[in-house]
N, C-alpha and C positions, 0 to 999 in steps of 0.2 A: 504494500500500500504506500502511495505517496500522496501528494496534494497538488491541487491546481492553484493554490495560493503561492505566488512567486516569492513574496517576502518570507513566508514560512519556510518554503523549500530552500531558499538561499541561506537562511539562518541555520537550518539543519545541516546543510552542506558545510558551512563555515565551522560549526561545532565539530563535525566529523573530522575535518581537516586538522583541527586543533587537538582533539582528544585521541584520535586514531583508534577507534573501536574495531574489533574483528567483524562485527555485524551491526546492522541498523534494523530495528524492528519498530514498526508503527503500530501502536496499540489500538484495538478496535472496541475494547470495553466489554467483550462478550463473556458469557459464563464459561465457555470452552477455553478461552484465553486465560481466565482467572484460575481455573482448575489446572491448566497446564503449568502456570507459574507455581502454584502450590506443589504440584508433583516434582517440579524441577528443584524447588527448595528443600523438599523432603529428601530427595536423592543427594543433594549437596550437604545436608545437615544444617542448613540455615533455618529450617523449621522442624519441629517435632510434633507428630500427631498425638493428640490427647485422647483420653479414654472415650469410648463411644457414648458414654453418658453425656458427654459434651460433643454432640454431633457436629462434624465439620469444623472443629476447633483445633487450633494449632498454637504452639509456643515458639516464640523467637527469643533468643538470648543475645543481647547487645554486648559489644565490647564493654568491659567494666568502666572504661574511661569515657563512655559515650552513652549517657543515660538521661540527659536532660537538655533543655534549651541552654545555650551559652550566651547569656546577655552581654558579657564583656567582649565577646568576639562577634557581636552583631552590630553592623554599621549601616547608617543611612548616608548615602553618597550624593551630595549636592555641591554645586560650585561654591556656594557661600555657606560657611559653617553656621551662621546665625539662622538660616532657614531650617536647619536640622534641630536647633534648640538644645538647651541643657538637659532635656529629657532623653536625649539619644547620644550614642557614640557616632562621631563624624569622621568621614574620610573623603578627601578630594577624589572625584570620579576618575580622573586620569590615573592617579596613583592606585586606586582600587582595581581598575581594569588591568593595569600592569601586574599587580600582585596576583590577581586571579588567573590571568592568562598563563603566568608562569606555573601556577599550581595545576591548571587543567591540561597543560601541554603533555600529550601522550598518556594521560592518566587512564584511558579506557583500553589500552592495548591488552589483548587477551580477554576482553569483556564484550558484552552486547550493549549497544546504546539503544535505550528504549525512548520512543517519542510518544508522549502522552498528551493528546488534546483533551481538554476538560472544560466544563462549564461550571461556574460557581453560581448556583441558583437554578430554578427551573429553566430547561432548555429554551422554552418559548416565551420567557419573561423579558420585557424591556429593561427590567431592573437588574438582570443577571449580567455577568461579565465573564469572558472566556480567557483561558490561558493555555500554554503548552509547557509542560515540564519535560526536559530531557534528562535522563538519569541512567546510571549503570547498575542500579539496584533493583532486582526483581521484588524484593521486600517493599520498596517504595511503590512499585507499580501495583502490587496487590492491595496495599493500603489505600492508594489513590482510587482504586476501583470501588472500595467501600465508602470512601469519604467524599467523592465528587461524582458528578455526572460526566463520565469520561468516555472517550471513544468516538465512533463514527458520527453520531448526531452533533457532538461538540465540534468536530472538525468541519462539518458542513456549515455550522453557524460561523465559524472562524473564516471559512472561505467566502461566505456571503458578506460578512462585516468588514473583513480585512483589518481587524483590531484585536489584539490579544496581548496578554502579559507573557513575557519570555522568562522561563525559569530553567537554569542550568545547574544540575547537581551531580556530584560524584562523591562516593564514599572515600575515594582516595586510599590512603593507607590507614585511615582511622587514627592518625597521629594527632594528639591534642595540640602539638606545636605547629601543625599545618592544618588548622581548622578555622574557617571564616564563613560568615553569612553576610553577604553584601546586598543592599537594596539600592537601586537606582531609580527613584521615583519619576524623574523627567524622561527616562527611557522606558518606563514600564518593564523593568528588568530586575530579576533576582539571580544571584549566583551564590551557591552553597557548596563548600568543599570540606571534606574530612570528617563528616558525621553521617551516621545512618539513623540517628534518633529522629522520631517523627516530627517534633517541633522544629527541627533544623532541616529536615529532608523532605517532608511532605509539603512542597512549596505552595500548594493551594491553600494551606491552613493559615497560620499566623502571618507568614511572609506575604502572601497575596491578599488574603481576605481581610487583613487588618492593616499591615504596614503600607503596602502599595495601595490598597483600596482606600485607605483613609486619605491619602494624598490625592488619588484619583477623584474621590468623592468631593473633596474641597474644590477641585477644578470644575467638576460637573454639577455641583450644587446638591449633593445628598450627604448621608452620613454612613460611615462604616464603623460599627461599634462592637465592643466586647460584651454583648448582651444576650441573655436567653430571651426566648419569646414563648409565652404560655397562653393557652386558650382556657378561659374560665366560663362555664355554662351553669346558670342557676336552674332550679327545678322548673321555672317557668319557660325555659328555653332561651333566655336572653344570654347572648355571648359577648364577652369582652376579651380583648387581647392586650396583654401587658408585656412590656420589654423591661428587663432588669439587668443592671450592671453591678456586680459584686467583686471585690478582690478575692484572691484564693482563700479557701477555708472559711467562707462565709455563707455556704449553703446554696450555691448557684445551681448545681445539678439537682439537688433535692427539690428546689422550687420548680425547676423546669419539668420535673417528673412527679410533682406532688400528688399524693393520693388523698382524697377527701376523707376526713375522719368519720367514724360511725355517726357522730352527732350531726353530720351534714348529708343526710340521705337525699338523693336526687341531684346533688351537685356533681358536675363532671369537670375533670381537668385533663387537657390534652397538650402534648408537647409539639410545638412548632420547631423550636431550636433550643439547644442547650448551651451555646457558646458564642455565636456571632449573629449579629443582625445588621442588615443593610436597610436603611430607612430613606424613603423617597417621598416627596410631596406629590400628591396627585393633583388633578386639575381643580379640585375643590379646596385645596389647601390642607387636606387630611394627610397625616403622616402614615405611610403604609410600610410594612416591613416584610422582607423575605429572609429566610435562613439560607445563606449561600452554600451551606454544606449539605451533604446527603448521608452523613454518618456521624458517629461519635468516636472521639479519641479521648477516652476518659481515664482518670486515675482509678486503679482497681482497689487498693487497700482501703478498708472501711466500708466497702460496698457489701451489703448482705440483705437478707429478706426482711430485716427489721429497719435498717437505716434508709434503704431506697429499694423497695420491692420491684419497681418497674425497671430500674437499671439492672438489678440482679437477674431478673427474668430475661431481660434483653440479651444477656451474654451467656445464656445456656447453650447456644448453638451458633454456628456460622460466624465465629469470632476469632480474630488473631490476638492472642495475648503476648505481651512483651515483658520479659523480666519478672514473671511471677515464679513462685516455687511450684513443685509438684509433689503429690503423695506417692505412696508405694504402688498404687494401682494407676498412676499416671493421670490423675485429675489435677487441674490447676488449683493452686492454694495461695492465699494471701492473708495478711493480718486482718483480723476481725471476720474472717470467713468462719461460719459457725459449724461447718462439717469438715471432716478429714483431718489428717495429721501430715505436716510436711516432712518429707524425707530428703528431698534434693532442693537446695536453695537456688536463687535466681541466677547464680553464676555456674550452676551445674555441679556443685560440690555437695557432699553429704551434709545434711543440716543437723547440727548438734544443739542448737539453741544458745550457743555461746559465741557464734561467729556473725553476730548482727542479725537483722531481720531476715526472715525466710524469703519474702518477696521484697524487691527494691521498693522504697517508699514512693517512688515515681513510676512504678510499674503501670502498664497501660492495657486497655482493651480497645480494639478497633472493630466496629460493627456497623452494619447498615442501620440507619435510623428506622427503617421499616420494621425492624425486629422489636421495637419498643411497643409493649402492649397499649401504651397511651399515645401512640403516634397519631398525629392529626393529618388527614389527607390534604388539609389546606397548606401543608408544607410544600406541596407541589403546585399550588395555585399561582399562575404567572402574575396575577394582580396583587399578590401579597395579602396581608391582613391589616385592617385599620387599627392603629395603636391608640388605646384609650388613655393609658398612663405609662410614664417612664419612672422606674423605681431605681434609686441608688441605695446602696447599703454598705455597712461595714461592721466589724466586730469591735464593739466598745463595751467595756465592763460597766462604765458609768457614762455620764454626759448625755449621749444621744438617746432620745425617747424611742419607744417601741415603733412609732410611726409619726411623721409629720409631713405636711404638704407645703410646697413652695407657694409664695404669694402670687407669683407670676412667672413667665418664662425666664426672664433675666435672673430672677432670684433662684430659679431652678438650676440655671447654668452655674451660678456661684456654689450652690449645694453640691453639684456634681464635681466642680473643680476642687472643692475642699474635702472630697471623700478621703477617709483615712480608716485604717484598721490597726488593731493592736496585735502584736505578735503573741504567740502562745509559747509556753515552755518547751513543748515538743519540737517546735520549729527552730528556736534560737537559743534556748537556755535562759532567756529573759522574758518576763511577763510584762505586758503593758507598754511596750515600745511602740509609739504611734508612727506609722509610716503613711505618708500621703500617696494616694494612688488615684489621681483624678479620673473620674468616669471609669475606673478599673482599666485604664488604657495606658498606664505608665510604660510597660514594656512594648507596647504595640502601636502607639501613635507614630506615623511615619514622617512627622514634621514638627516644627516648634509648637509646643503646647499653647503659647500665647496666641498664635495664629489659629490654632484648633478651637480655642474658646471663642475667638472672634467669629469663626465660622458658625459655631453653635448659636451665638447671639444674633447673627443675621437671619436665622429662621424666624425670630420674633418679629422681624420687619416684613417677612415674606408671607406670613399667614396669621390669621386670627382664629384658626381652627386647630391649634396645636394641642398635643396631649398635656394633661396636667402632670406635674413632676412631684415625686414623693421621695422620702428617705425612710428606710426601716433599719431597725437594729434588733435582731433576735437574741442578742447575747448579753443583755443587761443583767447584772448580778447584784445581790445584796452584800452587806458587809461581811457575811460569812462565806461568800463565794458561791452561793446558791443561785442557779439560773432562775430568773423571775418569770420567764415565759417558756412554755413547753416546746415551742418550735415545731419543726417537721410539718406534718399534715395540719396541725393546728394553726399554722400561719395563714390558712385559708380564712380564718376569722378576721385577720388584719386586711387581707386582700378584699374581703367583702366591704369593709369600710372605705377602702380606696375606690372601689367601683361605685359605691353609693355617692362618694364625693364627686366622681366624674359625672354621675347622672343627676347631681344636685338634689339628692334624696335625703341628705343628712346635714346637720349644722356642724360647726367646728368652733374651737376656742382660738381666738387670734392671740399670738404671742410674738415677741420680737423675732424668733427664729422661724416662724411659720404657723400654719394652722394645725392644731392638734385635736384629736377626738375628745368629746366628752367621755368620761370613763364608762358610762352606761351604754355608749354606742359601739363598744367593742364587746361582742358576745363572749362571755366567759362561763356560761352555764356548763356544769359538768367538769370544769377544770379544777385541779387541785392547787388552788392559789389562795394566798393569805389576803385578807381584806385590804391590807395596805399595799399589796403588790402593784395594783393598777395605778395607785397614786404615785409610786416611785417610777413605774414604767412610763408614765406620761408627765413626769415632772421636768421642769426647766430651771436649772440652777443658774441664775444670772451671772454669778461670779465665775463659775466654771466656764460658761459660754463666752464671757469677756476674754478669758485666757485663750479659749479655742479660736475666737475670731482674730485675736492678736497673732496666734500661731499661723492661721490661714493667711493673714495679711503678709506676714514675713515670707511665707512660702511663695505667694503670688508675686511679690516684689522681686523675687529671684529671676523673674523673666524680663525685668528691665523695661525699656521704653516700648517694647512691642506689646506689653500687657494692655488689653483693651480698656479704654477709659470707662466704658459701660460697666465692666466687671469691677473695676476699682470703686466706681460710684456705688454699685450695689453693696459692696463690702462695707464702705463707709456708712451707708444707710442702716445696715443691720447693727453695726458696732455702735452707732449713735442711739438706736432704739434700746440696746442693752444697757447703755449708760444712763 
């Protein structure tokens, strides 16, 4: 298979001249092709077939030096460093191309070069964007098959549009000293060398769908965001679509796959997307969202039938596991899995219990989104879904209330820009260290955050029909460290208030930081809560919030003269109200 698109064919020829592969293979995205890749990797030892209880499931073990995204080796390459911003690592494009050309030179000798045309989003959606990844890794091809809409239909769209993101990847020698991930926003190009880990090698995911797409979205007038999209249907059949951005360890996947508690009979929750949302204004000024991905690349540890039943059920078949442990009868195992006993750890060594965790803490599953019992068919709707509310959140022991609403769009952008989460002891050895992660996009925004916030603010001038913006905090604790809110499925009680606010069905208490619920408007019937818990959960401590606004102001000023005056004005307004 080749292509009628001259620019694509020319680029493939140029890459082949540089990398010198033994063979060139154009991927068609078929099931036959996928199974052939699986069999090839089983023969080579790159995959291990798991117990038939996990039908069509396989284990891949990474090089132990190659198990996570490498932020310090990830660069945005623009002519002017200021365009990249202090939120990114920068390299001049000419220097980056020279460095990468040297690494790629001859790197595919003895290997097959795979050409993967793919579409991020429904094939026939005007909101979708296409790309082509060239790689020498069959593991990457198999994962891209699960994660994107790849193959012949994507190629036909590329040939028609003559517009696509170019992604070049090679595992190289998996040498940590020869590992870089470069992004060239002005060229719509990604180059990744020296890693086989998904976040560095599946170029459709964070590299394209967020870093390049966020820059593309700024140019074209839309938003590419690190957000889940969830569909909520009440017993009367009314549906709402919420987009939510949380930093890691703040319950993002659990919310995307929320199961209504027994107290909410008749309510239905379906997953549109668990990680990324592309948001466009339609002709009425309504913000509509698509999930550009077709699969999940999720963290496995902690996933079980209690914490996230939908995710757990999703990965019982047709899944590629990466860096989990296995039991004596060859079933996958990870920490907090409630069945089985690990005998071989993620490195392939006998597990003794004394040589670290059995599964790597960042071990992953890759699976088609259609496997999710709560999958919404609207994930394939080319028109996307209308977003009623945008929700930001973080992990805060104190300070942030259970839920509050922005006063308007500009205030909501300030809330998003100030998103912060506290580290946990398990993650860092220190509890309560506050880290700013604006819109949960800190590792993923492909340009200067100051310009990104300005882009968000411009939507307030383009439409008077925008979603309402909220902030949630499921992690408030009392002085003894007890969680005050039960979380998980019970979070639907908070989402109900958010939806009621969007429909103007309930009142709120105006405070300097935003609109809060009346305590009686959050349904707590049947919950094991103390009478004072809701008072604490919905409390606003002015002194603490003055300190918080001072910290947010100091953070924002780090972006210098490019910081939008509208954002500074919004910050001053809230600070004055608190005073």
